[in-house]
MIFITOR-998034 format. One record per residue (C-alpha): x, y, z; residue number from 1. Coordinates in pm, 1 decimal. Layout:
east north up nudo
X Y Z NUM;
...
***
This chain:
east north up nudo
4006.7 -15631.6 -9869.4 1;
3850.7 -15304.4 -9981.0 2;
4135.7 -15059.0 -10017.8 3;
3896.2 -14766.6 -9982.0 4;
3889.4 -14835.1 -9607.5 5;
4250.4 -14725.8 -9575.9 6;
4334.5 -14360.8 -9531.1 7;
4618.8 -14185.4 -9356.1 8;
4598.7 -13929.1 -9075.6 9;
4847.2 -13743.8 -8858.3 10;
4923.3 -14057.8 -8651.7 11;
4894.3 -14328.6 -8916.6 12;
5081.9 -14243.3 -9234.4 13;
5065.8 -14399.6 -9578.8 14;
5389.6 -14575.2 -9486.7 15;
5226.4 -14724.0 -9175.7 16;
4937.3 -14852.5 -9383.5 17;
5167.6 -15006.2 -9644.8 18;
5374.0 -15170.6 -9370.2 19;
5062.0 -15308.0 -9200.6 20;
4922.3 -15447.9 -9524.1 21;
5254.6 -15614.9 -9605.9 22;
5370.2 -15741.4 -9266.8 23;
5051.5 -15757.9 -9058.9 24;
5146.3 -15547.4 -8756.5 25;
5242.1 -15200.2 -8634.7 26;
5409.3 -15060.7 -8324.3 27;
5357.8 -14713.0 -8178.8 28;
5622.9 -14653.3 -7908.7 29;
5513.4 -14419.8 -7631.2 30;
5177.9 -14336.6 -7789.3 31;
4986.1 -14324.8 -7458.8 32;
5278.3 -14272.5 -7221.2 33;
5120.2 -13951.9 -7091.5 34;
4828.2 -14143.3 -6935.8 35;
4973.2 -14488.9 -6876.2 36;
4978.4 -14460.0 -6495.3 37;
4603.0 -14411.1 -6478.3 38;
4550.5 -14690.7 -6731.3 39;
4751.7 -14931.1 -6516.4 40;
4562.3 -14816.0 -6207.2 41;
4229.6 -14883.4 -6380.0 42;
4350.7 -15226.4 -6493.1 43;
4442.9 -15314.6 -6137.0 44;
4110.6 -15185.2 -6003.3 45;
3917.6 -15420.4 -6232.4 46;
4120.8 -15716.9 -6111.6 47;
4089.2 -15605.3 -5750.2 48;
3711.0 -15606.6 -5788.3 49;
3746.2 -15966.0 -5908.9 50;
3966.4 -16054.5 -5612.6 51;
4253.5 -16116.2 -5856.3 52;
4079.0 -16439.1 -5949.7 53;
3964.4 -16621.3 -6258.6 54;
3601.3 -16697.3 -6176.1 55;
3689.3 -16720.4 -5807.4 56;
4014.2 -16912.2 -5851.9 57;
4305.1 -16695.7 -5725.8 58;
4566.2 -16609.6 -5984.0 59;
4891.6 -16767.9 -5865.9 60;
5112.0 -16717.1 -6171.0 61;
5085.0 -17076.1 -6290.1 62;
4835.0 -17019.8 -6573.0 63;
4663.7 -16735.3 -6750.5 64;
4369.3 -16558.1 -6590.4 65;
4129.4 -16378.3 -6822.1 66;
3825.0 -16150.0 -6810.8 67;
3596.5 -16087.3 -7110.8 68;
3470.0 -15823.6 -7169.3 69;
3745.7 -15628.0 -6996.0 70;
3794.1 -15259.3 -7088.5 71;
3417.2 -15236.8 -7043.2 72;
3457.2 -15283.7 -6666.6 73;
3612.2 -14942.1 -6591.8 74;
3514.2 -14593.0 -6715.1 75;
3877.2 -14493.2 -6776.2 76;
3945.2 -14795.0 -6993.8 77;
3621.3 -14736.2 -7183.9 78;
3747.7 -14387.3 -7265.2 79;
4032.2 -14534.5 -7468.9 80;
3777.4 -14601.0 -7740.8 81;
3718.3 -14224.3 -7748.3 82;
4088.9 -14132.3 -7742.7 83;
4177.9 -13950.2 -8068.4 84;
4503.5 -14145.1 -8095.7 85;
4335.1 -14483.7 -8073.8 86;
4051.3 -14370.4 -8298.2 87;
4305.1 -14249.5 -8554.9 88;
4464.7 -14594.0 -8574.5 89;
4132.1 -14774.9 -8594.5 90;
3986.1 -14536.1 -8852.3 91;
4293.1 -14548.1 -9074.3 92;
4299.9 -14929.0 -9082.7 93;
3929.2 -15011.1 -9069.2 94;
3730.3 -14706.3 -9178.1 95;
3549.8 -14445.9 -8966.2 96;
3256.4 -14679.7 -8901.3 97;
3463.0 -14960.4 -8744.2 98;
3319.6 -15192.0 -8478.6 99;
3453.9 -15234.4 -8127.7 100;
3450.6 -15607.3 -8054.1 101;
3459.0 -15808.5 -7729.9 102;
3800.8 -15759.4 -7570.6 103;
3998.6 -15929.9 -7297.0 104;
4209.4 -15844.6 -6993.1 105;
4475.1 -16083.4 -6870.2 106;
4736.3 -16182.8 -6622.8 107;
4956.7 -16390.5 -6848.9 108;
5169.7 -16673.4 -6717.5 109;
5449.0 -16856.6 -6899.0 110;
5473.2 -16913.9 -7271.9 111;
5205.3 -16866.9 -7535.3 112;
5258.9 -17077.9 -7845.2 113;
5228.1 -16968.3 -8205.2 114;
4873.3 -16896.0 -8317.7 115;
4644.5 -16660.6 -8507.8 116;
4340.4 -16496.3 -8350.3 117;
4127.2 -16510.1 -8663.4 118;
4040.1 -16720.6 -8964.0 119;
3978.7 -16673.3 -9329.7 120;
3727.1 -16388.1 -9337.2 121;
3804.7 -16101.3 -9570.8 122;
3656.1 -15862.5 -9313.2 123;
3958.5 -15717.8 -9138.4 124;
3984.9 -15773.4 -8763.2 125;
4267.9 -15615.1 -8564.4 126;
4391.7 -15625.3 -8207.9 127;
4526.8 -15322.3 -8024.6 128;
4737.1 -15464.0 -7742.3 129;
4830.5 -15277.8 -7424.8 130;
5125.7 -15438.9 -7245.2 131;
5153.6 -15284.5 -6899.3 132;
5495.2 -15421.3 -6797.3 133;
5838.8 -15372.0 -6956.5 134;
5885.6 -15677.2 -7180.3 135;
6188.4 -15796.8 -7373.9 136;
6215.4 -16087.0 -7615.2 137;
6338.2 -16296.4 -7318.5 138;
6064.8 -16191.7 -7073.5 139;
5741.5 -16237.7 -7266.3 140;
5734.2 -15969.5 -7535.5 141;
5494.3 -16055.4 -7815.2 142;
5661.6 -16196.7 -8124.2 143;
5506.3 -16180.4 -8469.6 144;
5591.4 -16355.9 -8794.7 145;
5579.4 -16082.4 -9058.5 146;
5360.6 -16165.6 -9355.5 147;
5191.9 -16461.3 -9187.3 148;
4850.7 -16294.3 -9221.7 149;
4834.3 -16349.9 -9597.7 150;
4610.0 -16656.7 -9576.6 151;
4592.8 -16832.4 -9912.3 152;
4958.8 -16753.4 -9976.1 153;
5190.1 -17057.2 -9977.9 154;
5416.0 -16910.5 -9708.2 155;
5134.3 -16816.2 -9469.7 156;
4949.3 -17143.8 -9522.6 157;
5265.8 -17344.3 -9463.6 158;
5316.4 -17161.2 -9134.1 159;
4957.5 -17229.2 -9031.4 160;
5007.7 -17599.8 -9095.4 161;
5356.1 -17640.2 -8951.8 162;
5458.6 -17377.8 -8696.2 163;
5290.3 -17567.6 -8412.1 164;
5524.8 -17859.6 -8480.3 165;
5845.4 -17659.0 -8512.4 166;
6040.1 -17906.5 -8299.4 167;
5945.5 -18207.3 -8509.1 168;
5976.6 -18041.2 -8847.7 169;
6264.6 -17798.7 -8805.8 170;
6430.0 -17902.8 -8476.1 171;
6344.5 -17560.0 -8342.0 172;
6181.8 -17470.7 -8013.1 173;
5891.5 -17228.3 -8057.1 174;
6110.2 -16947.9 -7924.5 175;
6364.3 -17014.6 -8202.4 176;
6119.3 -16973.7 -8491.0 177;
6231.2 -16670.9 -8697.8 178;
6015.8 -16377.8 -8588.8 179;
6009.9 -16013.0 -8487.3 180;
6004.3 -15956.1 -8110.1 181;
5814.5 -15637.1 -8031.4 182;
5980.7 -15531.7 -7707.4 183;
5762.7 -15284.0 -7520.8 184;
5748.7 -15039.0 -7232.5 185;
5422.2 -14934.7 -7068.0 186;
5266.9 -14667.8 -7288.8 187;
5361.2 -14838.6 -7614.7 188;
5087.9 -14969.1 -7843.7 189;
5108.7 -15281.1 -8060.8 190;
4855.2 -15345.4 -8337.2 191;
4823.6 -15659.1 -8543.8 192;
4594.5 -15831.9 -8788.7 193;
4406.4 -16118.3 -8620.8 194;
4549.6 -16350.5 -8883.8 195;
4911.6 -16265.3 -8798.4 196;
5094.2 -16548.9 -8623.0 197;
5212.7 -16438.3 -8280.2 198;
5350.3 -16589.8 -7959.2 199;
5549.2 -16504.9 -7646.4 200;
5817.8 -16685.6 -7451.8 201;
6002.1 -16656.2 -7123.5 202;
5760.7 -16429.1 -6938.4 203;
5669.4 -16433.8 -6571.2 204;
5338.1 -16525.4 -6416.7 205;
5183.5 -16182.4 -6353.9 206;
5218.6 -16004.2 -6688.3 207;
4948.4 -15740.4 -6728.1 208;
4792.5 -15705.7 -7071.3 209;
4456.9 -15609.7 -7216.6 210;
4325.8 -15570.4 -7567.0 211;
4084.5 -15376.4 -7778.1 212;
3957.9 -15589.9 -8065.0 213;
3817.3 -15397.1 -8360.2 214;
3694.1 -15480.7 -8706.9 215;
3550.1 -15337.4 -9023.2 216;
3174.1 -15290.6 -9010.0 217;
2995.5 -15593.6 -9152.1 218;
2781.0 -15536.7 -9461.6 219;
2413.2 -15589.7 -9384.3 220;
2414.3 -15885.0 -9623.7 221;
2671.4 -16058.0 -9398.1 222;
2522.2 -15993.7 -9054.8 223;
2496.1 -16366.3 -8985.4 224;
2875.0 -16383.4 -9003.8 225;
2894.6 -16120.9 -8730.5 226;
2647.0 -16313.0 -8516.5 227;
2848.6 -16630.3 -8567.2 228;
3165.1 -16448.7 -8463.0 229;
2995.8 -16323.6 -8147.0 230;
2910.0 -16681.5 -8051.0 231;
3264.5 -16706.8 -7918.7 232;
3184.3 -16468.8 -7632.8 233;
2972.9 -16739.6 -7469.0 234;
3277.3 -16943.4 -7367.4 235;
3368.5 -16659.7 -7130.1 236;
3022.9 -16687.0 -6968.4 237;
2933.2 -16334.6 -7076.4 238;
2569.4 -16263.0 -7158.7 239;
2641.4 -15967.4 -7387.1 240;
2929.4 -15861.1 -7607.2 241;
2988.6 -15546.4 -7399.2 242;
2991.1 -15464.0 -7031.9 243;
2730.9 -15227.0 -6892.9 244;
2976.0 -14944.7 -6821.5 245;
3091.6 -14937.7 -7184.0 246;
2733.9 -14895.8 -7302.4 247;
2612.4 -14662.1 -7026.9 248;
2898.7 -14412.7 -7070.2 249;
2891.9 -14407.6 -7451.2 250;
2835.7 -14078.8 -7627.9 251;
2717.6 -14060.7 -7989.4 252;
3068.3 -14098.7 -8132.1 253;
3146.4 -14412.4 -7932.7 254;
2800.2 -14552.1 -7991.7 255;
2871.7 -14555.3 -8364.1 256;
3132.6 -14823.4 -8291.4 257;
2900.5 -15023.3 -8063.7 258;
2564.8 -15011.9 -8238.0 259;
2607.2 -15294.5 -8490.3 260;
2726.1 -15543.2 -8230.2 261;
2464.1 -15432.8 -7974.4 262;
2195.6 -15497.5 -8234.6 263;
2320.7 -15851.4 -8295.6 264;
2431.2 -15996.8 -7960.6 265;
2091.8 -16092.2 -7819.3 266;
2153.2 -16463.7 -7871.5 267;
2468.2 -16476.8 -7657.8 268;
2289.7 -16513.0 -7322.1 269;
2143.7 -16851.2 -7414.6 270;
2476.5 -16974.5 -7550.0 271;
2643.3 -16855.7 -7229.2 272;
2386.2 -17046.2 -7021.4 273;
2468.6 -17361.1 -7216.2 274;
2842.2 -17299.1 -7170.4 275;
2798.1 -17275.4 -6793.7 276;
2633.1 -17617.0 -6797.9 277;
2911.3 -17776.1 -7001.3 278;
3231.4 -17603.2 -6881.5 279;
3403.8 -17620.6 -6543.9 280;
3510.9 -17257.8 -6570.4 281;
3497.5 -16976.6 -6825.0 282;
3765.1 -16983.0 -7090.8 283;
4111.0 -16855.4 -7004.2 284;
4167.2 -16729.5 -7356.9 285;
***
């Protein structure tokens, strides 16, 4: 990873950056507490427009419901990409020319097992997670395994191979695997490397959460890798990486974070058409 991408600012310090590089996550308690009520209201408005359904199937708390792209569906949520606090985090970790990537909104239900969101690319992808309910380690707070993002390291690779079989290998339920539980209140921000192993346990069926996925800008010589990454949007039956509101309300500063993806998502519509033919419903995550 190119260390020149990392620089501190008044929100993200050198200590934050060192912690993130070492452990693979950061927490910012209360960072957006001053506007969290309107963020929750916007979240609910998007779901209301969808009839609180996953592709027409009412959410009943028994399994996760998901919308992709999500922040793109409401002007207020789009504005988070312009928020100086969010931009400060993204710029410090990814560089000023970072990309906004397709992002999801969810009603979570039940447990989520241990997993990473990304693979072996040396292009850094991060998730900024907005948890809109008070969550403790016993009620669905995200848990992370510090250091598990160091793919190629014996420890991280062993976790990748074995953590999904914790009961068979270690006689541990997934909730007993040693980890850091990031207990949150609405208005807190959690950030983690896509490679970082994370999970949640014990939560109810209507947990509100949405993400902003971001990454370093892809070098022009590696644009095909970006296009390949964007292929994953098709499983959500989305024809473009972004929603129309996100693009229509973008000023020049936001557009800098959209332009590379917008220039390389033209193939998604055909992949989405194929997904509709082969899937009973869009992906739930």
